[in-house]
C-alpha positions as CSV (number, residue, x, y, z in Angstrom):
1,M,-20.0,-66.6,-258.9
2,I,-21.5,-69.5,-257.2
3,E,-25.4,-69.5,-257.4
4,Q,-27.7,-71.2,-254.6
5,H,-30.9,-72.7,-255.2
6,P,-33.6,-70.1,-254.2
7,F,-36.5,-72.5,-253.6
8,E,-37.3,-75.4,-251.1
9,P,-38.2,-78.4,-252.3
10,F,-42.1,-78.9,-252.5
11,I,-43.2,-82.0,-250.7
12,P,-47.2,-82.5,-250.6
13,E,-47.9,-85.1,-247.5
14,D,-49.3,-87.9,-249.6
15,S,-46.9,-87.3,-252.6
16,T,-46.4,-90.4,-255.0
17,R,-44.7,-88.6,-257.8
18,L,-41.4,-86.4,-257.9
19,I,-40.6,-84.2,-260.4
20,L,-36.6,-83.7,-261.1
21,G,-35.1,-80.9,-262.8
22,S,-31.5,-79.4,-262.8
23,F,-31.2,-75.9,-261.5
24,P,-33.1,-72.5,-261.9
25,G,-32.7,-70.2,-264.4
26,K,-30.4,-67.1,-263.6
27,E,-33.8,-65.1,-263.6
28,S,-34.6,-67.0,-260.4
29,T,-31.2,-67.1,-258.7
30,Q,-30.0,-63.7,-259.5
31,S,-33.0,-61.7,-258.5
32,K,-36.0,-61.9,-256.4
33,R,-39.1,-61.5,-258.3
34,E,-42.8,-61.9,-256.9
35,N,-44.4,-65.2,-257.8
36,D,-41.2,-66.7,-258.7
37,W,-41.1,-70.8,-258.3
38,F,-39.6,-73.5,-260.1
39,Y,-39.3,-73.3,-264.1
40,C,-40.1,-69.7,-264.1
41,A,-37.5,-68.7,-266.8
42,A,-39.5,-66.4,-269.1
43,R,-39.1,-69.1,-272.1
44,N,-39.6,-72.3,-270.0
45,Q,-42.8,-73.9,-271.1
46,F,-43.1,-76.1,-267.9
47,W,-46.1,-74.4,-266.7
48,K,-47.6,-73.8,-270.4
49,I,-47.2,-77.6,-270.6
50,L,-49.0,-78.4,-267.2
51,E,-51.9,-75.7,-267.9
52,I,-52.8,-77.8,-271.0
53,V,-52.4,-81.2,-269.3
54,F,-54.4,-80.2,-266.5
55,D,-56.6,-77.6,-268.1
56,R,-56.0,-75.2,-264.9
57,D,-54.8,-71.4,-264.6
58,L,-51.2,-71.7,-263.4
59,S,-50.3,-67.9,-263.7
60,D,-49.2,-68.0,-259.8
61,K,-47.3,-69.7,-257.4
62,K,-50.5,-70.5,-255.1
63,N,-52.2,-72.3,-258.1
64,K,-49.2,-74.2,-259.0
65,Q,-48.8,-75.4,-255.3
66,K,-52.4,-76.2,-255.4
67,L,-52.1,-78.3,-258.5
68,F,-49.3,-80.3,-256.8
69,K,-51.0,-80.9,-253.7
70,D,-54.2,-82.0,-255.4
71,N,-52.2,-84.2,-257.7
72,N,-49.8,-85.4,-255.1
73,I,-46.7,-84.3,-256.8
74,A,-43.4,-83.2,-255.2
75,I,-41.0,-81.1,-257.0
76,T,-37.2,-80.0,-256.6
77,D,-33.9,-80.0,-258.4
78,I,-30.8,-82.2,-258.4
79,L,-28.6,-79.4,-257.7
80,L,-28.3,-77.1,-254.5
81,S,-25.5,-74.9,-256.2
82,C,-23.4,-74.2,-259.0
83,Q,-21.6,-71.7,-261.3
84,R,-22.4,-71.1,-264.7
85,S,-19.4,-71.1,-267.1
86,E,-21.5,-68.7,-269.3
87,N,-24.1,-66.4,-268.7
88,K,-26.9,-69.0,-270.2
89,N,-29.4,-71.1,-268.4
90,S,-28.3,-74.1,-270.4
91,D,-27.5,-77.1,-268.1
92,E,-24.4,-77.6,-270.3
93,N,-23.1,-74.4,-268.7
94,L,-23.7,-75.5,-265.2
95,I,-20.3,-76.2,-263.3
96,N,-18.8,-76.8,-260.0
97,K,-22.0,-78.3,-258.8
98,E,-23.3,-79.5,-255.5
99,Y,-25.7,-81.9,-255.5
100,N,-29.3,-82.0,-253.6
101,K,-28.3,-85.4,-251.9
102,K,-29.9,-84.8,-248.4
103,A,-33.4,-83.4,-249.6
104,I,-33.9,-85.8,-252.3
105,N,-33.0,-89.0,-250.2
106,E,-35.4,-87.8,-247.5
107,I,-38.0,-87.5,-249.9
108,L,-37.3,-90.9,-251.5
109,T,-37.1,-92.6,-247.8
110,T,-40.0,-91.0,-246.0
111,K,-42.5,-90.3,-248.9
112,N,-44.4,-93.1,-251.0
113,I,-42.8,-92.0,-254.1
114,K,-43.6,-94.4,-257.0
115,Q,-42.5,-92.5,-259.6
116,I,-39.7,-89.9,-260.7
117,L,-40.3,-87.8,-263.5
118,F,-37.2,-85.9,-265.0
119,T,-37.4,-82.8,-267.1
120,G,-35.0,-84.4,-269.7
121,K,-32.3,-86.7,-270.5
122,G,-29.3,-84.7,-269.0
123,V,-31.1,-84.7,-265.6
124,H,-31.9,-88.4,-265.8
125,K,-28.5,-89.0,-266.8
126,E,-27.0,-86.9,-263.9
127,F,-29.2,-88.3,-261.2
128,I,-28.3,-92.1,-262.4
129,E,-24.7,-91.3,-261.9
130,N,-24.6,-89.4,-258.7
131,F,-27.6,-90.5,-256.6
132,E,-28.7,-93.8,-254.8
133,F,-32.2,-94.5,-255.2
134,P,-34.7,-97.6,-254.8
135,K,-34.5,-99.7,-257.9
136,H,-38.1,-100.3,-257.8
137,L,-39.0,-96.8,-258.6
138,D,-40.6,-95.9,-262.3
139,L,-38.1,-93.5,-263.8
140,V,-39.5,-91.4,-266.6
141,V,-37.7,-89.0,-268.9
142,L,-39.9,-86.3,-270.2
143,P,-39.3,-84.2,-272.9
144,S,-37.5,-81.0,-272.0
145,P,-39.9,-77.8,-271.2
146,S,-36.5,-75.9,-272.6
147,P,-37.6,-73.9,-275.6
148,V,-34.1,-74.9,-277.1
149,Y,-35.5,-78.6,-277.3
150,R,-37.4,-78.4,-280.6
151,R,-37.8,-81.6,-281.8
152,L,-41.5,-81.3,-280.6
153,N,-43.9,-78.6,-280.5
154,L,-45.6,-77.3,-277.1
155,Q,-48.8,-79.6,-278.0
156,D,-46.9,-82.6,-278.7
157,K,-44.7,-82.0,-275.2
158,A,-48.0,-81.8,-273.6
159,K,-49.3,-84.9,-275.0
160,I,-46.7,-86.9,-273.5
161,Y,-46.6,-85.3,-270.2
162,K,-50.2,-85.9,-270.0
163,D,-49.8,-89.6,-270.6
164,Y,-47.8,-89.8,-267.4
165,F,-49.7,-87.3,-265.2
166,T,-52.9,-88.8,-265.6
167,K,-52.4,-92.4,-265.3
168,E,-52.1,-94.4,-261.9
């Protein structure tokens, strides 16, 4: 079954940073859940990390979007659609990929993006291999918010994220 990305890119007017992930979990693509948005798989630590970094409640979509607007952060994923070789959320299971080139190119050419923050090494590698981008951009690989990435605990991941989100 081909899964379509359920979320439009979120691009505040004065965006200077772009967060890029791979593709939503099956919970987001295979069912409609109220308050669903990027990185809402039950075990994903992304929003828990950002709650620590910004000391804000991010329990609903409205608060998440306000945080991104307040901090000039855009967000989207590198894939528009794909299939899963197994019924798992792991990026390694994503096959028959269609890349989100049009939207990402538009963001990079119409916004003042200075930094791209990748939600893991795999996303960074795939971006480098499949996208054209201005070479002056600061490309940052953040620790994966996936619970499978256990080299760092939640607090250690938050400290690294904070280093990038709080510097100009």
